[in-house]
PDB file of the backbone (N, CA, C, O) and the ligand in Angstrom, with CONECT records:
HET     ZN  A 101       1
ATOM      1  N   MET A   1       2.312   4.040   0.028  1.00  0.00           N
ATOM      2  CA  MET A   1       2.301   2.633  -0.222  1.00  0.00           C
ATOM      3  C   MET A   1       0.877   2.088  -0.431  1.00  0.00           C
ATOM      4  O   MET A   1      -0.024   2.405   0.345  1.00  0.00           O
ATOM      5  N   TYR A   2       0.684   1.322  -1.408  1.00  0.00           N
ATOM      6  CA  TYR A   2      -0.520   0.683  -1.616  1.00  0.00           C
ATOM      7  C   TYR A   2      -0.651  -0.763  -1.416  1.00  0.00           C
ATOM      8  O   TYR A   2       0.383  -1.430  -1.363  1.00  0.00           O
ATOM      9  N   ARG A   3      -1.791  -1.330  -1.297  1.00  0.00           N
ATOM     10  CA  ARG A   3      -1.945  -2.774  -1.087  1.00  0.00           C
ATOM     11  C   ARG A   3      -3.202  -3.272  -2.095  1.00  0.00           C
ATOM     12  O   ARG A   3      -4.318  -2.758  -2.171  1.00  0.00           O
ATOM     13  N   CYS A   4      -2.725  -4.335  -2.785  1.00  0.00           N
ATOM     14  CA  CYS A   4      -3.696  -4.772  -3.709  1.00  0.00           C
ATOM     15  C   CYS A   4      -4.861  -5.546  -2.991  1.00  0.00           C
ATOM     16  O   CYS A   4      -4.637  -6.439  -2.173  1.00  0.00           O
ATOM     17  N   SER A   5      -6.136  -5.134  -3.360  1.00  0.00           N
ATOM     18  CA  SER A   5      -7.213  -5.985  -2.600  1.00  0.00           C
ATOM     19  C   SER A   5      -7.456  -7.251  -2.996  1.00  0.00           C
ATOM     20  O   SER A   5      -8.261  -7.956  -2.388  1.00  0.00           O
ATOM     21  N   LYS A   6      -6.773  -7.678  -4.075  1.00  0.00           N
ATOM     22  CA  LYS A   6      -6.978  -9.080  -4.650  1.00  0.00           C
ATOM     23  C   LYS A   6      -5.832  -9.995  -4.125  1.00  0.00           C
ATOM     24  O   LYS A   6      -6.093 -11.030  -3.513  1.00  0.00           O
ATOM     25  N   CYS A   7      -4.638  -9.616  -4.363  1.00  0.00           N
ATOM     26  CA  CYS A   7      -3.425 -10.528  -4.122  1.00  0.00           C
ATOM     27  C   CYS A   7      -2.726 -10.138  -2.843  1.00  0.00           C
ATOM     28  O   CYS A   7      -1.774 -10.785  -2.406  1.00  0.00           O
ATOM     29  N   LYS A   8      -3.225  -9.049  -2.244  1.00  0.00           N
ATOM     30  CA  LYS A   8      -2.593  -8.561  -0.952  1.00  0.00           C
ATOM     31  C   LYS A   8      -1.075  -8.237  -1.022  1.00  0.00           C
ATOM     32  O   LYS A   8      -0.349  -8.249  -0.027  1.00  0.00           O
ATOM     33  N   GLN A   9      -0.655  -7.947  -2.283  1.00  0.00           N
ATOM     34  CA  GLN A   9       0.703  -7.592  -2.305  1.00  0.00           C
ATOM     35  C   GLN A   9       0.884  -6.134  -2.138  1.00  0.00           C
ATOM     36  O   GLN A   9       0.086  -5.337  -2.632  1.00  0.00           O
ATOM     37  N   SER A  10       1.935  -5.760  -1.440  1.00  0.00           N
ATOM     38  CA  SER A  10       2.124  -4.283  -1.288  1.00  0.00           C
ATOM     39  C   SER A  10       2.921  -3.783  -2.490  1.00  0.00           C
ATOM     40  O   SER A  10       3.849  -4.383  -3.033  1.00  0.00           O
ATOM     41  N   ILE A  11       2.417  -2.588  -2.824  1.00  0.00           N
ATOM     42  CA  ILE A  11       2.992  -1.920  -3.923  1.00  0.00           C
ATOM     43  C   ILE A  11       3.623  -0.667  -3.573  1.00  0.00           C
ATOM     44  O   ILE A  11       2.936   0.237  -3.096  1.00  0.00           O
ATOM     45  N   LYS A  12       4.878  -0.523  -3.767  1.00  0.00           N
ATOM     46  CA  LYS A  12       5.643   0.582  -3.422  1.00  0.00           C
ATOM     47  C   LYS A  12       5.380   1.832  -4.229  1.00  0.00           C
ATOM     48  O   LYS A  12       5.044   2.915  -3.750  1.00  0.00           O
ATOM     49  N   GLU A  13       5.577   1.553  -5.557  1.00  0.00           N
ATOM     50  CA  GLU A  13       5.544   2.569  -6.476  1.00  0.00           C
ATOM     51  C   GLU A  13       4.281   2.345  -7.447  1.00  0.00           C
ATOM     52  O   GLU A  13       3.919   1.230  -7.820  1.00  0.00           O
ATOM     53  N   LEU A  14       3.669   3.532  -7.799  1.00  0.00           N
ATOM     54  CA  LEU A  14       2.518   3.397  -8.637  1.00  0.00           C
ATOM     55  C   LEU A  14       2.546   4.597  -9.747  1.00  0.00           C
ATOM     56  O   LEU A  14       2.896   5.744  -9.470  1.00  0.00           O
ATOM     57  N   ASP A  15       2.201   4.245 -10.807  1.00  0.00           N
ATOM     58  CA  ASP A  15       2.110   5.024 -11.920  1.00  0.00           C
ATOM     59  C   ASP A  15       0.865   5.865 -11.663  1.00  0.00           C
ATOM     60  O   ASP A  15      -0.229   5.327 -11.493  1.00  0.00           O
ATOM     61  N   ASP A  16       1.036   7.220 -11.634  1.00  0.00           N
ATOM     62  CA  ASP A  16      -0.152   8.099 -11.440  1.00  0.00           C
ATOM     63  C   ASP A  16      -1.187   8.009 -12.369  1.00  0.00           C
ATOM     64  O   ASP A  16      -2.328   8.319 -12.026  1.00  0.00           O
ATOM     65  N   ILE A  17      -0.926   7.600 -13.575  1.00  0.00           N
ATOM     66  CA  ILE A  17      -1.844   7.791 -14.739  1.00  0.00           C
ATOM     67  C   ILE A  17      -2.470   6.383 -14.786  1.00  0.00           C
ATOM     68  O   ILE A  17      -3.689   6.301 -14.941  1.00  0.00           O
ATOM     69  N   PHE A  18      -1.713   5.256 -14.662  1.00  0.00           N
ATOM     70  CA  PHE A  18      -2.335   3.981 -14.804  1.00  0.00           C
ATOM     71  C   PHE A  18      -2.057   3.136 -13.583  1.00  0.00           C
ATOM     72  O   PHE A  18      -1.011   2.508 -13.413  1.00  0.00           O
ATOM     73  N   VAL A  19      -3.268   3.178 -12.590  1.00  0.00           N
ATOM     74  CA  VAL A  19      -3.013   2.577 -11.302  1.00  0.00           C
ATOM     75  C   VAL A  19      -3.551   1.283 -11.539  1.00  0.00           C
ATOM     76  O   VAL A  19      -4.656   1.103 -12.050  1.00  0.00           O
ATOM     77  N   ARG A  20      -2.635   0.209 -11.104  1.00  0.00           N
ATOM     78  CA  ARG A  20      -2.936  -1.145 -11.319  1.00  0.00           C
ATOM     79  C   ARG A  20      -1.950  -1.958 -10.587  1.00  0.00           C
ATOM     80  O   ARG A  20      -0.806  -1.508 -10.521  1.00  0.00           O
ATOM     81  N   CYS A  21      -2.225  -3.127 -10.006  1.00  0.00           N
ATOM     82  CA  CYS A  21      -1.469  -3.927  -9.391  1.00  0.00           C
ATOM     83  C   CYS A  21      -0.610  -4.678 -10.433  1.00  0.00           C
ATOM     84  O   CYS A  21      -1.054  -5.383 -11.339  1.00  0.00           O
ATOM     85  N   PRO A  22       0.807  -4.395 -10.141  1.00  0.00           N
ATOM     86  CA  PRO A  22       1.689  -5.010 -11.154  1.00  0.00           C
ATOM     87  C   PRO A  22       1.910  -6.598 -11.005  1.00  0.00           C
ATOM     88  O   PRO A  22       2.639  -7.219 -11.778  1.00  0.00           O
ATOM     89  N   TYR A  23       1.294  -7.129 -10.065  1.00  0.00           N
ATOM     90  CA  TYR A  23       1.349  -8.538  -9.840  1.00  0.00           C
ATOM     91  C   TYR A  23       0.282  -9.269 -10.436  1.00  0.00           C
ATOM     92  O   TYR A  23       0.551 -10.272 -11.097  1.00  0.00           O
ATOM     93  N   CYS A  24      -1.036  -8.847 -10.266  1.00  0.00           N
ATOM     94  CA  CYS A  24      -2.099  -9.517 -10.737  1.00  0.00           C
ATOM     95  C   CYS A  24      -3.008  -8.758 -11.718  1.00  0.00           C
ATOM     96  O   CYS A  24      -3.907  -9.357 -12.308  1.00  0.00           O
ATOM     97  N   GLY A  25      -2.786  -7.466 -11.895  1.00  0.00           N
ATOM     98  CA  GLY A  25      -3.487  -6.737 -12.834  1.00  0.00           C
ATOM     99  C   GLY A  25      -4.612  -6.072 -12.189  1.00  0.00           C
ATOM    100  O   GLY A  25      -5.181  -5.199 -12.844  1.00  0.00           O
ATOM    101  N   ASN A  26      -5.041  -6.349 -10.975  1.00  0.00           N
ATOM    102  CA  ASN A  26      -6.095  -5.859 -10.306  1.00  0.00           C
ATOM    103  C   ASN A  26      -6.071  -4.335 -10.140  1.00  0.00           C
ATOM    104  O   ASN A  26      -5.021  -3.783  -9.812  1.00  0.00           O
ATOM    105  N   ARG A  27      -7.149  -3.666 -10.347  1.00  0.00           N
ATOM    106  CA  ARG A  27      -7.203  -2.115 -10.364  1.00  0.00           C
ATOM    107  C   ARG A  27      -7.531  -1.536  -8.951  1.00  0.00           C
ATOM    108  O   ARG A  27      -7.231  -0.381  -8.648  1.00  0.00           O
ATOM    109  N   VAL A  28      -8.175  -2.418  -8.087  1.00  0.00           N
ATOM    110  CA  VAL A  28      -8.595  -1.957  -6.824  1.00  0.00           C
ATOM    111  C   VAL A  28      -7.360  -2.016  -5.724  1.00  0.00           C
ATOM    112  O   VAL A  28      -6.885  -3.057  -5.270  1.00  0.00           O
ATOM    113  N   LEU A  29      -7.034  -0.957  -5.465  1.00  0.00           N
ATOM    114  CA  LEU A  29      -5.826  -0.935  -4.436  1.00  0.00           C
ATOM    115  C   LEU A  29      -6.219  -0.129  -3.259  1.00  0.00           C
ATOM    116  O   LEU A  29      -6.922   0.870  -3.411  1.00  0.00           O
ATOM    117  N   PHE A  30      -5.825  -0.489  -2.152  1.00  0.00           N
ATOM    118  CA  PHE A  30      -5.892   0.215  -0.873  1.00  0.00           C
ATOM    119  C   PHE A  30      -4.833   1.130  -0.653  1.00  0.00           C
ATOM    120  O   PHE A  30      -3.676   0.757  -0.848  1.00  0.00           O
ATOM    121  N   LYS A  31      -5.096   2.346  -0.250  1.00  0.00           N
ATOM    122  CA  LYS A  31      -4.009   3.138   0.147  1.00  0.00           C
ATOM    123  C   LYS A  31      -3.543   2.740   1.663  1.00  0.00           C
ATOM    124  O   LYS A  31      -4.321   2.571   2.602  1.00  0.00           O
ATOM    125  N   GLU A  32      -2.252   2.636   1.708  1.00  0.00           N
ATOM    126  CA  GLU A  32      -1.801   2.153   3.033  1.00  0.00           C
ATOM    127  C   GLU A  32      -0.774   3.133   3.627  1.00  0.00           C
ATOM    128  O   GLU A  32       0.202   3.524   2.987  1.00  0.00           O
ATOM    129  N   ARG A  33      -1.046   3.498   4.864  1.00  0.00           N
ATOM    130  CA  ARG A  33      -0.162   4.543   5.485  1.00  0.00           C
ATOM    131  C   ARG A  33       1.184   3.689   5.938  1.00  0.00           C
ATOM    132  O   ARG A  33       1.097   2.510   6.282  1.00  0.00           O
ATOM    133  N   PRO A  34       2.296   4.333   5.906  1.00  0.00           N
ATOM    134  CA  PRO A  34       3.431   3.762   6.310  1.00  0.00           C
ATOM    135  C   PRO A  34       3.342   3.592   7.811  1.00  0.00           C
ATOM    136  O   PRO A  34       2.706   4.384   8.507  1.00  0.00           O
ATOM    137  N   PRO A  35       3.994   2.539   8.302  1.00  0.00           N
ATOM    138  CA  PRO A  35       4.006   2.343   9.832  1.00  0.00           C
ATOM    139  C   PRO A  35       4.591   3.407  10.668  1.00  0.00           C
ATOM    140  O   PRO A  35       5.729   3.836  10.479  1.00  0.00           O
ATOM    141  N   VAL A  36       3.794   3.832  11.606  1.00  0.00           N
ATOM    142  CA  VAL A  36       4.204   5.113  12.294  1.00  0.00           C
ATOM    143  C   VAL A  36       4.714   4.560  13.757  1.00  0.00           C
ATOM    144  O   VAL A  36       4.065   3.838  14.514  1.00  0.00           O
ATOM    145  N   ALA A  37       5.884   5.019  13.941  1.00  0.00           N
ATOM    146  CA  ALA A  37       6.409   4.626  15.373  1.00  0.00           C
ATOM    147  C   ALA A  37       5.877   5.417  16.476  1.00  0.00           C
ATOM    148  O   ALA A  37       6.173   6.602  16.630  1.00  0.00           O
ATOM    149  N   LYS A  38       5.127   4.796  17.213  1.00  0.00           N
ATOM    150  CA  LYS A  38       4.406   5.435  18.465  1.00  0.00           C
ATOM    151  C   LYS A  38       5.442   5.606  19.545  1.00  0.00           C
ATOM    152  O   LYS A  38       6.351   4.838  19.859  1.00  0.00           O
ATOM    153  N   GLU A  39       5.086   6.870  20.085  1.00  0.00           N
ATOM    154  CA  GLU A  39       5.976   7.244  21.269  1.00  0.00           C
ATOM    155  C   GLU A  39       5.236   6.938  22.521  1.00  0.00           C
ATOM    156  O   GLU A  39       4.142   7.424  22.808  1.00  0.00           O
ATOM    157  N   VAL A  40       5.907   6.102  23.242  1.00  0.00           N
ATOM    158  CA  VAL A  40       5.219   5.666  24.507  1.00  0.00           C
ATOM    159  C   VAL A  40       5.985   6.168  25.717  1.00  0.00           C
ATOM    160  O   VAL A  40       7.181   5.924  25.878  1.00  0.00           O
ATOM    161  N   PRO A  41       5.328   6.802  26.471  1.00  0.00           N
ATOM    162  CA  PRO A  41       6.072   7.303  27.772  1.00  0.00           C
ATOM    163  C   PRO A  41       6.482   6.218  28.621  1.00  0.00           C
ATOM    164  O   PRO A  41       5.707   5.307  28.915  1.00  0.00           O
ATOM    165  N   THR A  42       7.690   6.279  29.034  1.00  0.00           N
ATOM    166  CA  THR A  42       8.312   5.325  29.757  1.00  0.00           C
ATOM    167  C   THR A  42       8.396   5.595  31.189  1.00  0.00           C
ATOM    168  O   THR A  42       8.818   4.691  31.911  1.00  0.00           O
ATOM    169  N   SER A  43       8.069   6.663  31.679  1.00  0.00           N
ATOM    170  CA  SER A  43       8.282   7.030  33.048  1.00  0.00           C
ATOM    171  C   SER A  43       7.098   6.596  33.940  1.00  0.00           C
ATOM    172  O   SER A  43       7.116   6.833  35.147  1.00  0.00           O
TER     173      SER A  43
HETATM  174 ZN    ZN A 101      -2.665  -7.791  -7.082  1.00  0.00          ZN2+
END
């Protein structure tokens, strides 16, 4: 998942060849890691 640095929209799918925000056309995108569930010991 990516996030646009300009409009902060999250972008699920990206074209590998033409990387660009589909919302505003900005080409600077941040790579975003999917949320990872943390395992917390409960004992
Ligand atoms: Zn954008």
